[in-house]
C-alpha positions in Angstrom: 0.0 0.0 0.0 1.4 3.4 -1.0 1.1 5.9 1.7 0.3 9.4 0.2 0.3 11.3 3.6 -2.2 13.8 2.3 -3.5 16.1 5.1 -6.6 18.1 4.9 -6.7 21.2 7.4 -8.3 24.6 7.3 -7.2 27.9 8.9 -10.1 30.1 10.4 -8.9 33.7 10.8 -10.4 36.1 13.2 -10.2 39.9 13.1 -7.1 40.5 11.0 -5.9 43.9 10.2 -6.5 44.1 6.4 -8.3 46.5 4.2 -11.5 44.3 4.2 -11.9 44.6 8.0 -10.8 48.5 8.1 -14.2 49.7 9.3 -13.9 47.4 12.4 -10.8 49.1 13.6 -10.2 52.4 11.9 -12.1 54.6 14.4 -11.5 54.7 18.2 -15.1 53.7 19.0 -15.0 50.8 16.3 -11.7 49.6 17.9 -13.1 49.8 21.4 -16.2 47.7 20.2 -13.9 45.1 18.6 -11.6 44.8 21.7 -14.7 43.9 23.7 -14.8 40.8 21.6 -11.1 40.0 21.7 -9.8 38.2 24.7 -6.2 38.6 23.5 -6.8 42.4 23.2 -5.2 43.0 19.9 -6.1 42.6 16.1 -4.4 39.9 14.3 -1.8 40.6 11.7 -1.4 38.9 8.4 1.8 37.4 9.9 -0.2 35.5 12.5 -2.1 33.7 9.8 1.1 33.1 7.8 2.8 31.4 11.0 -0.2 29.2 11.4 0.0 28.1 7.7 3.6 27.6 7.7 3.2 25.3 10.8 0.4 23.3 9.2 2.5 22.8 6.0 5.6 21.8 7.8 6.6 18.4 9.2 6.1 19.8 12.7 2.3 19.2 12.2 2.7 15.8 10.3 0.1 14.0 12.7 -2.4 16.9 12.4 -5.3 16.1 10.1 -8.9 17.1 9.6 -8.8 20.2 11.9 -10.1 23.9 11.6 -7.3 25.9 13.2 -8.8 29.1 14.6 -6.3 31.9 14.5 -8.5 34.6 16.2 -6.9 35.6 19.5 -9.7 33.6 21.3 -12.5 35.6 19.6 -14.7 32.6 18.9 -14.4 31.5 22.5 -15.7 34.7 23.9 -19.4 34.6 25.0 -20.2 37.9 23.1 -18.9 36.7 19.7 -22.3 34.9 18.9 -24.2 38.1 19.4 -21.6 40.6 18.1 -20.9 41.9 21.6 
């Protein structure tokens, strides 16, 4: 039997500081509202997602298969996330 070692995983980003999310962080009031949903108390950076993807693509995660990796600073675990605050 030929072992192909194909792994299927996904990365689920949270609030990442990109142009598509600008309105969520560009004003002091918007940033305050967003931080109420962010247990880690910072907006994610593109590099945060990149690091997770590099790890998943590396041999360091060889035995990881079939996961959704949330890279969101704990946002989805926060009780207010489901009701947007």
